C-alpha positions as CSV (number, residue, x, y, z in Angstrom):
1,X,-21.1,2.8,9.0
2,X,-20.7,0.2,6.3
3,X,-23.7,-2.1,5.8
4,X,-23.0,-5.3,3.8
5,X,-25.8,-7.0,1.9
6,X,-24.6,-10.3,0.5
7,X,-26.0,-11.2,-2.9
8,X,-24.4,-14.1,-4.9
9,X,-25.3,-12.5,-8.3
10,X,-23.8,-9.2,-7.4
11,X,-20.7,-10.8,-6.0
12,X,-20.3,-12.9,-9.1
13,X,-20.8,-9.9,-11.4
14,X,-18.3,-7.8,-9.4
15,X,-15.6,-10.4,-9.4
16,X,-16.0,-10.9,-13.2
17,X,-15.5,-7.2,-13.7
18,X,-12.5,-7.2,-11.3
19,X,-11.1,-10.2,-13.3
20,X,-11.5,-8.3,-16.5
21,X,-9.8,-5.3,-15.0
22,X,-6.8,-7.4,-14.0
23,X,-6.7,-9.0,-17.4
24,X,-6.9,-5.6,-18.9
25,X,-3.7,-4.6,-17.0
26,X,-1.8,-7.4,-18.7
27,X,-3.5,-7.3,-22.2
28,X,-3.1,-4.2,-24.3
29,X,-6.5,-4.5,-26.1
30,X,-8.7,-4.8,-22.9
31,X,-9.3,-1.6,-20.9
32,X,-8.3,-2.5,-17.4
33,X,-9.1,0.4,-15.1
34,X,-12.7,1.0,-16.1
35,X,-13.6,-2.6,-15.6
36,X,-11.7,-2.8,-12.2
37,X,-13.4,0.4,-10.9
38,X,-16.8,-0.8,-12.0
39,X,-16.2,-4.2,-10.3
40,X,-15.3,-2.3,-7.1
41,X,-18.6,-0.4,-7.3
42,X,-20.5,-3.6,-7.8
43,X,-18.8,-5.2,-4.9
44,X,-19.3,-2.2,-2.5
45,X,-22.2,-3.9,-0.8
46,X,-20.3,-7.2,-0.6
47,X,-16.9,-6.3,0.8
48,X,-15.6,-3.7,3.2
49,X,-12.6,-2.8,1.1
50,X,-14.8,-2.0,-1.9
51,X,-17.2,0.1,0.3
52,X,-14.3,2.2,1.6
53,X,-12.9,2.7,-1.9
54,X,-16.3,3.9,-3.2
55,X,-16.7,6.3,-0.2
56,X,-13.4,7.9,-0.9
57,X,-14.3,8.2,-4.6
58,X,-17.8,9.7,-3.8
59,X,-16.1,12.4,-1.7
60,X,-13.6,13.3,-4.4
61,X,-15.6,12.8,-7.6
62,X,-19.4,12.9,-7.0
63,X,-20.3,13.3,-10.6
64,X,-18.2,10.4,-11.7
65,X,-19.6,8.2,-9.0
66,X,-23.1,8.9,-10.3
67,X,-22.1,7.8,-13.8
68,X,-20.4,4.7,-12.4
69,X,-23.5,3.7,-10.5
70,X,-25.5,4.0,-13.7
71,X,-23.0,1.9,-15.5
72,X,-23.1,-0.6,-12.7
73,X,-26.8,-1.1,-13.1
74,X,-26.4,-1.7,-16.8
75,X,-23.6,-4.1,-16.3
76,X,-25.4,-6.2,-13.7
77,X,-28.4,-6.4,-16.0
78,X,-26.2,-7.6,-18.9
79,X,-24.4,-10.2,-16.8
80,X,-27.6,-11.5,-15.3
81,X,-29.1,-11.9,-18.8
82,X,-25.9,-13.7,-19.9
83,X,-26.2,-16.2,-17.0
84,X,-29.9,-16.7,-17.6
85,X,-29.2,-17.6,-21.2
86,X,-26.4,-20.0,-20.1
87,X,-28.8,-21.8,-17.8
88,X,-31.5,-22.1,-20.4
């Protein structure tokens, strides 16, 4: 069962990372796949499609998912600090 927990900050951070991933697909100097995957991990509590994607990844690559979750926490922290500085 997929439980969604809406959070505007996580949603914003996740879509920023997905946007960077899409931009990385078009621009040769921006790594696209890592940003897109990290964005999907951030959005897993926000959207059903992202939750299903991360469930499949957890079954196939459990070690990689643990690393992605750690990177997710660091990314959310950085993005929140960036938004806090922009507001101040």
